[in-house]
mmCIF entry with sequence, helices, sheets and N, C-alpha, C, O atoms, coordinates in Angstrom:
data_MODEL
# 
_entry.id   MODEL 
# 
_entity.id                         1 
_entity.type                       polymer 
_entity.pdbx_number_of_molecules   1 
# 
_entity_poly.entity_id                      1 
_entity_poly.type                           'polypeptide(L)' 
_entity_poly.nstd_linkage                   no 
_entity_poly.nstd_monomer                   no 
_entity_poly.pdbx_seq_one_letter_code       
;(UNK)(UNK)(UNK)(UNK)(UNK)(UNK)(UNK)(UNK)(UNK)(UNK)(UNK)(UNK)(UNK)(UNK)(UNK)(UNK)
(UNK)(UNK)(UNK)(UNK)(UNK)(UNK)(UNK)(UNK)(UNK)(UNK)(UNK)(UNK)(UNK)(UNK)(UNK)(UNK)
(UNK)(UNK)(UNK)(UNK)(UNK)(UNK)(UNK)(UNK)(UNK)(UNK)(UNK)(UNK)(UNK)(UNK)(UNK)(UNK)
(UNK)
;
_entity_poly.pdbx_seq_one_letter_code_can   XXXXXXXXXXXXXXXXXXXXXXXXXXXXXXXXXXXXXXXXXXXXXXXXX 
_entity_poly.pdbx_strand_id                 A 
# 
loop_
_entity_poly_seq.entity_id 
_entity_poly_seq.num 
_entity_poly_seq.mon_id 
_entity_poly_seq.hetero 
1 1  UNK n 
1 2  UNK n 
1 3  UNK n 
1 4  UNK n 
1 5  UNK n 
1 6  UNK n 
1 7  UNK n 
1 8  UNK n 
1 9  UNK n 
1 10 UNK n 
1 11 UNK n 
1 12 UNK n 
1 13 UNK n 
1 14 UNK n 
1 15 UNK n 
1 16 UNK n 
1 17 UNK n 
1 18 UNK n 
1 19 UNK n 
1 20 UNK n 
1 21 UNK n 
1 22 UNK n 
1 23 UNK n 
1 24 UNK n 
1 25 UNK n 
1 26 UNK n 
1 27 UNK n 
1 28 UNK n 
1 29 UNK n 
1 30 UNK n 
1 31 UNK n 
1 32 UNK n 
1 33 UNK n 
1 34 UNK n 
1 35 UNK n 
1 36 UNK n 
1 37 UNK n 
1 38 UNK n 
1 39 UNK n 
1 40 UNK n 
1 41 UNK n 
1 42 UNK n 
1 43 UNK n 
1 44 UNK n 
1 45 UNK n 
1 46 UNK n 
1 47 UNK n 
1 48 UNK n 
1 49 UNK n 
# 
_struct_asym.id          A 
_struct_asym.entity_id   1 
# 
loop_
_struct_conf.conf_type_id 
_struct_conf.id 
_struct_conf.pdbx_PDB_helix_id 
_struct_conf.beg_label_comp_id 
_struct_conf.beg_label_asym_id 
_struct_conf.beg_label_seq_id 
_struct_conf.pdbx_beg_PDB_ins_code 
_struct_conf.end_label_comp_id 
_struct_conf.end_label_asym_id 
_struct_conf.end_label_seq_id 
_struct_conf.pdbx_end_PDB_ins_code 
_struct_conf.beg_auth_comp_id 
_struct_conf.beg_auth_asym_id 
_struct_conf.beg_auth_seq_id 
_struct_conf.end_auth_comp_id 
_struct_conf.end_auth_asym_id 
_struct_conf.end_auth_seq_id 
_struct_conf.pdbx_PDB_helix_class 
_struct_conf.details 
_struct_conf.pdbx_PDB_helix_length 
HELX_P HELX_P1 AA1 UNK A 2  ? UNK A 23 ? UNK A 2  UNK A 23 1 ? 22 
HELX_P HELX_P2 AA2 UNK A 31 ? UNK A 34 ? UNK A 31 UNK A 34 5 ? 4  
# 
_struct_conf_type.id          HELX_P 
_struct_conf_type.criteria    ? 
_struct_conf_type.reference   ? 
# 
loop_
_atom_site.group_PDB 
_atom_site.id 
_atom_site.type_symbol 
_atom_site.label_atom_id 
_atom_site.label_alt_id 
_atom_site.label_comp_id 
_atom_site.label_asym_id 
_atom_site.label_entity_id 
_atom_site.label_seq_id 
_atom_site.pdbx_PDB_ins_code 
_atom_site.Cartn_x 
_atom_site.Cartn_y 
_atom_site.Cartn_z 
_atom_site.occupancy 
_atom_site.B_iso_or_equiv 
_atom_site.pdbx_formal_charge 
_atom_site.auth_seq_id 
_atom_site.auth_comp_id 
_atom_site.auth_asym_id 
_atom_site.auth_atom_id 
_atom_site.pdbx_PDB_model_num 
ATOM 1   N N  . UNK A 1 1  ? 0.857  -1.231 0.003   1.00 0.00 ? 1  UNK A N  1 
ATOM 2   C CA . UNK A 1 1  ? 0.001  0.010  -0.023  1.00 0.00 ? 1  UNK A CA 1 
ATOM 3   C C  . UNK A 1 1  ? 0.872  1.244  -0.014  1.00 0.00 ? 1  UNK A C  1 
ATOM 4   O O  . UNK A 1 1  ? 0.631  2.165  -0.794  1.00 0.00 ? 1  UNK A O  1 
ATOM 5   N N  . UNK A 1 2  ? 1.915  1.295  0.873   1.00 0.00 ? 2  UNK A N  1 
ATOM 6   C CA . UNK A 1 2  ? 2.686  2.476  0.990   1.00 0.00 ? 2  UNK A CA 1 
ATOM 7   C C  . UNK A 1 2  ? 3.599  2.651  -0.252  1.00 0.00 ? 2  UNK A C  1 
ATOM 8   O O  . UNK A 1 2  ? 3.972  3.775  -0.588  1.00 0.00 ? 2  UNK A O  1 
ATOM 9   N N  . UNK A 1 3  ? 3.935  1.599  -0.893  1.00 0.00 ? 3  UNK A N  1 
ATOM 10  C CA . UNK A 1 3  ? 4.736  1.715  -2.126  1.00 0.00 ? 3  UNK A CA 1 
ATOM 11  C C  . UNK A 1 3  ? 3.942  2.411  -3.242  1.00 0.00 ? 3  UNK A C  1 
ATOM 12  O O  . UNK A 1 3  ? 4.430  3.317  -3.917  1.00 0.00 ? 3  UNK A O  1 
ATOM 13  N N  . UNK A 1 4  ? 2.730  1.955  -3.399  1.00 0.00 ? 4  UNK A N  1 
ATOM 14  C CA . UNK A 1 4  ? 1.853  2.553  -4.400  1.00 0.00 ? 4  UNK A CA 1 
ATOM 15  C C  . UNK A 1 4  ? 1.616  4.084  -4.064  1.00 0.00 ? 4  UNK A C  1 
ATOM 16  O O  . UNK A 1 4  ? 1.651  4.955  -4.934  1.00 0.00 ? 4  UNK A O  1 
ATOM 17  N N  . UNK A 1 5  ? 1.389  4.314  -2.825  1.00 0.00 ? 5  UNK A N  1 
ATOM 18  C CA . UNK A 1 5  ? 1.161  5.733  -2.385  1.00 0.00 ? 5  UNK A CA 1 
ATOM 19  C C  . UNK A 1 5  ? 2.404  6.583  -2.579  1.00 0.00 ? 5  UNK A C  1 
ATOM 20  O O  . UNK A 1 5  ? 2.288  7.750  -2.954  1.00 0.00 ? 5  UNK A O  1 
ATOM 21  N N  . UNK A 1 6  ? 3.605  6.032  -2.332  1.00 0.00 ? 6  UNK A N  1 
ATOM 22  C CA . UNK A 1 6  ? 4.841  6.808  -2.540  1.00 0.00 ? 6  UNK A CA 1 
ATOM 23  C C  . UNK A 1 6  ? 5.039  7.016  -4.046  1.00 0.00 ? 6  UNK A C  1 
ATOM 24  O O  . UNK A 1 6  ? 5.382  8.126  -4.452  1.00 0.00 ? 6  UNK A O  1 
ATOM 25  N N  . UNK A 1 7  ? 4.842  6.026  -4.866  1.00 0.00 ? 7  UNK A N  1 
ATOM 26  C CA . UNK A 1 7  ? 5.031  6.208  -6.311  1.00 0.00 ? 7  UNK A CA 1 
ATOM 27  C C  . UNK A 1 7  ? 4.092  7.228  -6.849  1.00 0.00 ? 7  UNK A C  1 
ATOM 28  O O  . UNK A 1 7  ? 4.469  8.060  -7.675  1.00 0.00 ? 7  UNK A O  1 
ATOM 29  N N  . UNK A 1 8  ? 2.809  7.175  -6.370  1.00 0.00 ? 8  UNK A N  1 
ATOM 30  C CA . UNK A 1 8  ? 1.801  8.150  -6.858  1.00 0.00 ? 8  UNK A CA 1 
ATOM 31  C C  . UNK A 1 8  ? 2.243  9.603  -6.372  1.00 0.00 ? 8  UNK A C  1 
ATOM 32  O O  . UNK A 1 8  ? 2.162  10.560 -7.141  1.00 0.00 ? 8  UNK A O  1 
ATOM 33  N N  . UNK A 1 9  ? 2.680  9.723  -5.157  1.00 0.00 ? 9  UNK A N  1 
ATOM 34  C CA . UNK A 1 9  ? 3.141  11.029 -4.692  1.00 0.00 ? 9  UNK A CA 1 
ATOM 35  C C  . UNK A 1 9  ? 4.309  11.532 -5.468  1.00 0.00 ? 9  UNK A C  1 
ATOM 36  O O  . UNK A 1 9  ? 4.348  12.699 -5.856  1.00 0.00 ? 9  UNK A O  1 
ATOM 37  N N  . UNK A 1 10 ? 5.290  10.651 -5.710  1.00 0.00 ? 10 UNK A N  1 
ATOM 38  C CA . UNK A 1 10 ? 6.415  11.110 -6.607  1.00 0.00 ? 10 UNK A CA 1 
ATOM 39  C C  . UNK A 1 10 ? 5.927  11.519 -7.968  1.00 0.00 ? 10 UNK A C  1 
ATOM 40  O O  . UNK A 1 10 ? 6.382  12.536 -8.492  1.00 0.00 ? 10 UNK A O  1 
ATOM 41  N N  . UNK A 1 11 ? 5.020  10.777 -8.567  1.00 0.00 ? 11 UNK A N  1 
ATOM 42  C CA . UNK A 1 11 ? 4.571  11.119 -9.905  1.00 0.00 ? 11 UNK A CA 1 
ATOM 43  C C  . UNK A 1 11 ? 3.814  12.435 -9.910  1.00 0.00 ? 11 UNK A C  1 
ATOM 44  O O  . UNK A 1 11 ? 3.958  13.219 -10.849 1.00 0.00 ? 11 UNK A O  1 
ATOM 45  N N  . UNK A 1 12 ? 3.009  12.698 -8.883  1.00 0.00 ? 12 UNK A N  1 
ATOM 46  C CA . UNK A 1 12 ? 2.273  13.946 -8.816  1.00 0.00 ? 12 UNK A CA 1 
ATOM 47  C C  . UNK A 1 12 ? 3.245  15.110 -8.670  1.00 0.00 ? 12 UNK A C  1 
ATOM 48  O O  . UNK A 1 12 ? 3.108  16.134 -9.340  1.00 0.00 ? 12 UNK A O  1 
ATOM 49  N N  . UNK A 1 13 ? 4.277  14.936 -7.743  1.00 0.00 ? 13 UNK A N  1 
ATOM 50  C CA . UNK A 1 13 ? 5.227  16.001 -7.620  1.00 0.00 ? 13 UNK A CA 1 
ATOM 51  C C  . UNK A 1 13 ? 6.018  16.250 -8.868  1.00 0.00 ? 13 UNK A C  1 
ATOM 52  O O  . UNK A 1 13 ? 6.289  17.405 -9.197  1.00 0.00 ? 13 UNK A O  1 
ATOM 53  N N  . UNK A 1 14 ? 6.407  15.199 -9.590  1.00 0.00 ? 14 UNK A N  1 
ATOM 54  C CA . UNK A 1 14 ? 7.094  15.410 -10.835 1.00 0.00 ? 14 UNK A CA 1 
ATOM 55  C C  . UNK A 1 14 ? 6.249  16.055 -11.880 1.00 0.00 ? 14 UNK A C  1 
ATOM 56  O O  . UNK A 1 14 ? 6.747  16.864 -12.662 1.00 0.00 ? 14 UNK A O  1 
ATOM 57  N N  . UNK A 1 15 ? 4.958  15.717 -11.921 1.00 0.00 ? 15 UNK A N  1 
ATOM 58  C CA . UNK A 1 15 ? 4.046  16.351 -12.880 1.00 0.00 ? 15 UNK A CA 1 
ATOM 59  C C  . UNK A 1 15 ? 3.868  17.851 -12.581 1.00 0.00 ? 15 UNK A C  1 
ATOM 60  O O  . UNK A 1 15 ? 3.813  18.685 -13.485 1.00 0.00 ? 15 UNK A O  1 
ATOM 61  N N  . UNK A 1 16 ? 3.780  18.165 -11.247 1.00 0.00 ? 16 UNK A N  1 
ATOM 62  C CA . UNK A 1 16 ? 3.683  19.597 -10.924 1.00 0.00 ? 16 UNK A CA 1 
ATOM 63  C C  . UNK A 1 16 ? 5.000  20.354 -11.275 1.00 0.00 ? 16 UNK A C  1 
ATOM 64  O O  . UNK A 1 16 ? 4.953  21.473 -11.785 1.00 0.00 ? 16 UNK A O  1 
ATOM 65  N N  . UNK A 1 17 ? 6.151  19.740 -11.001 1.00 0.00 ? 17 UNK A N  1 
ATOM 66  C CA . UNK A 1 17 ? 7.333  20.357 -11.364 1.00 0.00 ? 17 UNK A CA 1 
ATOM 67  C C  . UNK A 1 17 ? 7.491  20.549 -12.855 1.00 0.00 ? 17 UNK A C  1 
ATOM 68  O O  . UNK A 1 17 ? 7.962  21.605 -13.279 1.00 0.00 ? 17 UNK A O  1 
ATOM 69  N N  . UNK A 1 18 ? 7.111  19.558 -13.687 1.00 0.00 ? 18 UNK A N  1 
ATOM 70  C CA . UNK A 1 18 ? 7.188  19.634 -15.136 1.00 0.00 ? 18 UNK A CA 1 
ATOM 71  C C  . UNK A 1 18 ? 6.214  20.721 -15.626 1.00 0.00 ? 18 UNK A C  1 
ATOM 72  O O  . UNK A 1 18 ? 6.552  21.458 -16.551 1.00 0.00 ? 18 UNK A O  1 
ATOM 73  N N  . UNK A 1 19 ? 5.047  20.836 -15.044 1.00 0.00 ? 19 UNK A N  1 
ATOM 74  C CA . UNK A 1 19 ? 4.065  21.798 -15.487 1.00 0.00 ? 19 UNK A CA 1 
ATOM 75  C C  . UNK A 1 19 ? 4.673  23.240 -15.204 1.00 0.00 ? 19 UNK A C  1 
ATOM 76  O O  . UNK A 1 19 ? 4.584  24.148 -16.030 1.00 0.00 ? 19 UNK A O  1 
ATOM 77  N N  . UNK A 1 20 ? 5.287  23.376 -13.995 1.00 0.00 ? 20 UNK A N  1 
ATOM 78  C CA . UNK A 1 20 ? 5.864  24.655 -13.634 1.00 0.00 ? 20 UNK A CA 1 
ATOM 79  C C  . UNK A 1 20 ? 7.064  25.030 -14.575 1.00 0.00 ? 20 UNK A C  1 
ATOM 80  O O  . UNK A 1 20 ? 7.204  26.187 -14.972 1.00 0.00 ? 20 UNK A O  1 
ATOM 81  N N  . UNK A 1 21 ? 7.901  24.050 -14.910 1.00 0.00 ? 21 UNK A N  1 
ATOM 82  C CA . UNK A 1 21 ? 9.123  24.281 -15.683 1.00 0.00 ? 21 UNK A CA 1 
ATOM 83  C C  . UNK A 1 21 ? 8.707  24.497 -17.196 1.00 0.00 ? 21 UNK A C  1 
ATOM 84  O O  . UNK A 1 21 ? 9.237  25.373 -17.879 1.00 0.00 ? 21 UNK A O  1 
ATOM 85  N N  . UNK A 1 22 ? 7.798  23.710 -17.645 1.00 0.00 ? 22 UNK A N  1 
ATOM 86  C CA . UNK A 1 22 ? 7.533  23.734 -19.090 1.00 0.00 ? 22 UNK A CA 1 
ATOM 87  C C  . UNK A 1 22 ? 6.587  24.797 -19.525 1.00 0.00 ? 22 UNK A C  1 
ATOM 88  O O  . UNK A 1 22 ? 6.749  25.364 -20.606 1.00 0.00 ? 22 UNK A O  1 
ATOM 89  N N  . UNK A 1 23 ? 5.527  25.111 -18.660 1.00 0.00 ? 23 UNK A N  1 
ATOM 90  C CA . UNK A 1 23 ? 4.581  26.064 -19.018 1.00 0.00 ? 23 UNK A CA 1 
ATOM 91  C C  . UNK A 1 23 ? 4.830  27.447 -18.478 1.00 0.00 ? 23 UNK A C  1 
ATOM 92  O O  . UNK A 1 23 ? 4.395  28.423 -19.089 1.00 0.00 ? 23 UNK A O  1 
ATOM 93  N N  . UNK A 1 24 ? 5.522  27.573 -17.341 1.00 0.00 ? 24 UNK A N  1 
ATOM 94  C CA . UNK A 1 24 ? 5.776  28.832 -16.725 1.00 0.00 ? 24 UNK A CA 1 
ATOM 95  C C  . UNK A 1 24 ? 7.266  28.962 -16.368 1.00 0.00 ? 24 UNK A C  1 
ATOM 96  O O  . UNK A 1 24 ? 7.617  29.089 -15.195 1.00 0.00 ? 24 UNK A O  1 
ATOM 97  N N  . UNK A 1 25 ? 8.108  28.932 -17.353 1.00 0.00 ? 25 UNK A N  1 
ATOM 98  C CA . UNK A 1 25 ? 9.568  28.934 -17.027 1.00 0.00 ? 25 UNK A CA 1 
ATOM 99  C C  . UNK A 1 25 ? 10.075 30.280 -16.473 1.00 0.00 ? 25 UNK A C  1 
ATOM 100 O O  . UNK A 1 25 ? 11.169 30.346 -15.912 1.00 0.00 ? 25 UNK A O  1 
ATOM 101 N N  . UNK A 1 26 ? 9.297  31.324 -16.628 1.00 0.00 ? 26 UNK A N  1 
ATOM 102 C CA . UNK A 1 26 ? 9.807  32.656 -16.159 1.00 0.00 ? 26 UNK A CA 1 
ATOM 103 C C  . UNK A 1 26 ? 9.514  32.924 -14.701 1.00 0.00 ? 26 UNK A C  1 
ATOM 104 O O  . UNK A 1 26 ? 9.984  33.934 -14.178 1.00 0.00 ? 26 UNK A O  1 
ATOM 105 N N  . UNK A 1 27 ? 8.768  32.082 -14.014 1.00 0.00 ? 27 UNK A N  1 
ATOM 106 C CA . UNK A 1 27 ? 8.364  32.361 -12.606 1.00 0.00 ? 27 UNK A CA 1 
ATOM 107 C C  . UNK A 1 27 ? 9.583  32.378 -11.678 1.00 0.00 ? 27 UNK A C  1 
ATOM 108 O O  . UNK A 1 27 ? 9.696  33.208 -10.777 1.00 0.00 ? 27 UNK A O  1 
ATOM 109 N N  . UNK A 1 28 ? 10.504 31.414 -11.938 1.00 0.00 ? 28 UNK A N  1 
ATOM 110 C CA . UNK A 1 28 ? 11.605 31.283 -10.994 1.00 0.00 ? 28 UNK A CA 1 
ATOM 111 C C  . UNK A 1 28 ? 12.886 32.007 -11.499 1.00 0.00 ? 28 UNK A C  1 
ATOM 112 O O  . UNK A 1 28 ? 13.957 31.850 -10.913 1.00 0.00 ? 28 UNK A O  1 
ATOM 113 N N  . UNK A 1 29 ? 12.765 32.775 -12.561 1.00 0.00 ? 29 UNK A N  1 
ATOM 114 C CA . UNK A 1 29 ? 13.983 33.412 -13.144 1.00 0.00 ? 29 UNK A CA 1 
ATOM 115 C C  . UNK A 1 29 ? 14.411 34.655 -12.474 1.00 0.00 ? 29 UNK A C  1 
ATOM 116 O O  . UNK A 1 29 ? 13.745 35.160 -11.570 1.00 0.00 ? 29 UNK A O  1 
ATOM 117 N N  . UNK A 1 30 ? 15.534 35.158 -12.916 1.00 0.00 ? 30 UNK A N  1 
ATOM 118 C CA . UNK A 1 30 ? 16.097 36.370 -12.390 1.00 0.00 ? 30 UNK A CA 1 
ATOM 119 C C  . UNK A 1 30 ? 15.507 37.568 -13.142 1.00 0.00 ? 30 UNK A C  1 
ATOM 120 O O  . UNK A 1 30 ? 15.602 37.603 -14.368 1.00 0.00 ? 30 UNK A O  1 
ATOM 121 N N  . UNK A 1 31 ? 14.897 38.561 -12.454 1.00 0.00 ? 31 UNK A N  1 
ATOM 122 C CA . UNK A 1 31 ? 14.288 39.683 -13.240 1.00 0.00 ? 31 UNK A CA 1 
ATOM 123 C C  . UNK A 1 31 ? 15.339 40.569 -13.863 1.00 0.00 ? 31 UNK A C  1 
ATOM 124 O O  . UNK A 1 31 ? 15.005 41.372 -14.734 1.00 0.00 ? 31 UNK A O  1 
ATOM 125 N N  . UNK A 1 32 ? 16.625 40.463 -13.454 1.00 0.00 ? 32 UNK A N  1 
ATOM 126 C CA . UNK A 1 32 ? 17.681 41.262 -14.153 1.00 0.00 ? 32 UNK A CA 1 
ATOM 127 C C  . UNK A 1 32 ? 17.948 40.757 -15.515 1.00 0.00 ? 32 UNK A C  1 
ATOM 128 O O  . UNK A 1 32 ? 18.622 41.464 -16.264 1.00 0.00 ? 32 UNK A O  1 
ATOM 129 N N  . UNK A 1 33 ? 17.506 39.636 -15.917 1.00 0.00 ? 33 UNK A N  1 
ATOM 130 C CA . UNK A 1 33 ? 17.696 39.128 -17.238 1.00 0.00 ? 33 UNK A CA 1 
ATOM 131 C C  . UNK A 1 33 ? 16.838 39.842 -18.288 1.00 0.00 ? 33 UNK A C  1 
ATOM 132 O O  . UNK A 1 33 ? 17.047 39.719 -19.495 1.00 0.00 ? 33 UNK A O  1 
ATOM 133 N N  . UNK A 1 34 ? 15.838 40.613 -17.751 1.00 0.00 ? 34 UNK A N  1 
ATOM 134 C CA . UNK A 1 34 ? 14.967 41.257 -18.700 1.00 0.00 ? 34 UNK A CA 1 
ATOM 135 C C  . UNK A 1 34 ? 15.214 42.736 -18.829 1.00 0.00 ? 34 UNK A C  1 
ATOM 136 O O  . UNK A 1 34 ? 14.471 43.431 -19.521 1.00 0.00 ? 34 UNK A O  1 
ATOM 137 N N  . UNK A 1 35 ? 16.260 43.239 -18.166 1.00 0.00 ? 35 UNK A N  1 
ATOM 138 C CA . UNK A 1 35 ? 16.649 44.623 -18.352 1.00 0.00 ? 35 UNK A CA 1 
ATOM 139 C C  . UNK A 1 35 ? 17.430 44.740 -19.680 1.00 0.00 ? 35 UNK A C  1 
ATOM 140 O O  . UNK A 1 35 ? 18.287 43.890 -19.921 1.00 0.00 ? 35 UNK A O  1 
ATOM 141 N N  . UNK A 1 36 ? 17.193 45.719 -20.541 1.00 0.00 ? 36 UNK A N  1 
ATOM 142 C CA . UNK A 1 36 ? 17.912 45.766 -21.817 1.00 0.00 ? 36 UNK A CA 1 
ATOM 143 C C  . UNK A 1 36 ? 19.342 46.179 -21.523 1.00 0.00 ? 36 UNK A C  1 
ATOM 144 O O  . UNK A 1 36 ? 19.596 46.986 -20.628 1.00 0.00 ? 36 UNK A O  1 
ATOM 145 N N  . UNK A 1 37 ? 20.226 45.650 -22.245 1.00 0.00 ? 37 UNK A N  1 
ATOM 146 C CA . UNK A 1 37 ? 21.656 45.892 -22.130 1.00 0.00 ? 37 UNK A CA 1 
ATOM 147 C C  . UNK A 1 37 ? 22.080 47.188 -22.818 1.00 0.00 ? 37 UNK A C  1 
ATOM 148 O O  . UNK A 1 37 ? 21.541 47.559 -23.861 1.00 0.00 ? 37 UNK A O  1 
ATOM 149 N N  . UNK A 1 38 ? 23.037 47.854 -22.224 1.00 0.00 ? 38 UNK A N  1 
ATOM 150 C CA . UNK A 1 38 ? 23.568 49.050 -22.882 1.00 0.00 ? 38 UNK A CA 1 
ATOM 151 C C  . UNK A 1 38 ? 25.017 48.760 -23.251 1.00 0.00 ? 38 UNK A C  1 
ATOM 152 O O  . UNK A 1 38 ? 25.867 48.644 -22.368 1.00 0.00 ? 38 UNK A O  1 
ATOM 153 N N  . UNK A 1 39 ? 25.307 48.642 -24.528 1.00 0.00 ? 39 UNK A N  1 
ATOM 154 C CA . UNK A 1 39 ? 26.645 48.214 -24.971 1.00 0.00 ? 39 UNK A CA 1 
ATOM 155 C C  . UNK A 1 39 ? 27.653 49.341 -24.784 1.00 0.00 ? 39 UNK A C  1 
ATOM 156 O O  . UNK A 1 39 ? 28.838 49.091 -25.006 1.00 0.00 ? 39 UNK A O  1 
ATOM 157 N N  . UNK A 1 40 ? 27.287 50.550 -24.399 1.00 0.00 ? 40 UNK A N  1 
ATOM 158 C CA . UNK A 1 40 ? 28.218 51.627 -24.360 1.00 0.00 ? 40 UNK A CA 1 
ATOM 159 C C  . UNK A 1 40 ? 28.884 51.781 -22.954 1.00 0.00 ? 40 UNK A C  1 
ATOM 160 O O  . UNK A 1 40 ? 29.801 52.590 -22.811 1.00 0.00 ? 40 UNK A O  1 
ATOM 161 N N  . UNK A 1 41 ? 28.455 51.048 -21.957 1.00 0.00 ? 41 UNK A N  1 
ATOM 162 C CA . UNK A 1 41 ? 29.117 51.179 -20.697 1.00 0.00 ? 41 UNK A CA 1 
ATOM 163 C C  . UNK A 1 41 ? 29.449 49.800 -20.096 1.00 0.00 ? 41 UNK A C  1 
ATOM 164 O O  . UNK A 1 41 ? 28.848 48.785 -20.448 1.00 0.00 ? 41 UNK A O  1 
ATOM 165 N N  . UNK A 1 42 ? 30.415 49.806 -19.189 1.00 0.00 ? 42 UNK A N  1 
ATOM 166 C CA . UNK A 1 42 ? 30.847 48.547 -18.580 1.00 0.00 ? 42 UNK A CA 1 
ATOM 167 C C  . UNK A 1 42 ? 29.907 48.185 -17.440 1.00 0.00 ? 42 UNK A C  1 
ATOM 168 O O  . UNK A 1 42 ? 29.537 49.065 -16.662 1.00 0.00 ? 42 UNK A O  1 
ATOM 169 N N  . UNK A 1 43 ? 29.508 46.931 -17.310 1.00 0.00 ? 43 UNK A N  1 
ATOM 170 C CA . UNK A 1 43 ? 28.653 46.546 -16.209 1.00 0.00 ? 43 UNK A CA 1 
ATOM 171 C C  . UNK A 1 43 ? 29.320 46.834 -14.826 1.00 0.00 ? 43 UNK A C  1 
ATOM 172 O O  . UNK A 1 43 ? 30.545 46.743 -14.739 1.00 0.00 ? 43 UNK A O  1 
ATOM 173 N N  . UNK A 1 44 ? 28.594 47.164 -13.780 1.00 0.00 ? 44 UNK A N  1 
ATOM 174 C CA . UNK A 1 44 ? 29.176 47.565 -12.519 1.00 0.00 ? 44 UNK A CA 1 
ATOM 175 C C  . UNK A 1 44 ? 29.930 46.441 -11.817 1.00 0.00 ? 44 UNK A C  1 
ATOM 176 O O  . UNK A 1 44 ? 30.759 46.729 -10.953 1.00 0.00 ? 44 UNK A O  1 
ATOM 177 N N  . UNK A 1 45 ? 29.672 45.126 -12.160 1.00 0.00 ? 45 UNK A N  1 
ATOM 178 C CA . UNK A 1 45 ? 30.396 44.109 -11.423 1.00 0.00 ? 45 UNK A CA 1 
ATOM 179 C C  . UNK A 1 45 ? 31.732 43.820 -12.094 1.00 0.00 ? 45 UNK A C  1 
ATOM 180 O O  . UNK A 1 45 ? 32.461 42.964 -11.594 1.00 0.00 ? 45 UNK A O  1 
ATOM 181 N N  . UNK A 1 46 ? 32.105 44.476 -13.198 1.00 0.00 ? 46 UNK A N  1 
ATOM 182 C CA . UNK A 1 46 ? 33.435 44.325 -13.816 1.00 0.00 ? 46 UNK A CA 1 
ATOM 183 C C  . UNK A 1 46 ? 34.251 45.514 -13.413 1.00 0.00 ? 46 UNK A C  1 
ATOM 184 O O  . UNK A 1 46 ? 33.954 46.639 -13.815 1.00 0.00 ? 46 UNK A O  1 
ATOM 185 N N  . UNK A 1 47 ? 35.294 45.286 -12.613 1.00 0.00 ? 47 UNK A N  1 
ATOM 186 C CA . UNK A 1 47 ? 36.124 46.375 -12.112 1.00 0.00 ? 47 UNK A CA 1 
ATOM 187 C C  . UNK A 1 47 ? 37.376 46.458 -13.013 1.00 0.00 ? 47 UNK A C  1 
ATOM 188 O O  . UNK A 1 47 ? 38.024 45.441 -13.261 1.00 0.00 ? 47 UNK A O  1 
ATOM 189 N N  . UNK A 1 48 ? 37.694 47.598 -13.474 1.00 0.00 ? 48 UNK A N  1 
ATOM 190 C CA . UNK A 1 48 ? 38.996 47.791 -14.248 1.00 0.00 ? 48 UNK A CA 1 
ATOM 191 C C  . UNK A 1 48 ? 40.161 47.665 -13.293 1.00 0.00 ? 48 UNK A C  1 
ATOM 192 O O  . UNK A 1 48 ? 40.080 48.079 -12.136 1.00 0.00 ? 48 UNK A O  1 
ATOM 193 N N  . UNK A 1 49 ? 41.241 47.095 -13.780 1.00 0.00 ? 49 UNK A N  1 
ATOM 194 C CA . UNK A 1 49 ? 42.403 46.964 -12.929 1.00 0.00 ? 49 UNK A CA 1 
ATOM 195 C C  . UNK A 1 49 ? 43.240 48.192 -12.759 1.00 0.00 ? 49 UNK A C  1 
ATOM 196 O O  . UNK A 1 49 ? 44.245 48.160 -12.049 1.00 0.00 ? 49 UNK A O  1 
# 
């Protein structure tokens, strides 16, 4: 009984994860990825020597 319940729980969790990843991939992303880049200046995390 517990084996069937465990397998069913794992399958449901995997299905929920796959739905989240495949249908809504932007929910867990970094919002900085959507800021447009400016090619004329150096990003602040790059320090000149």
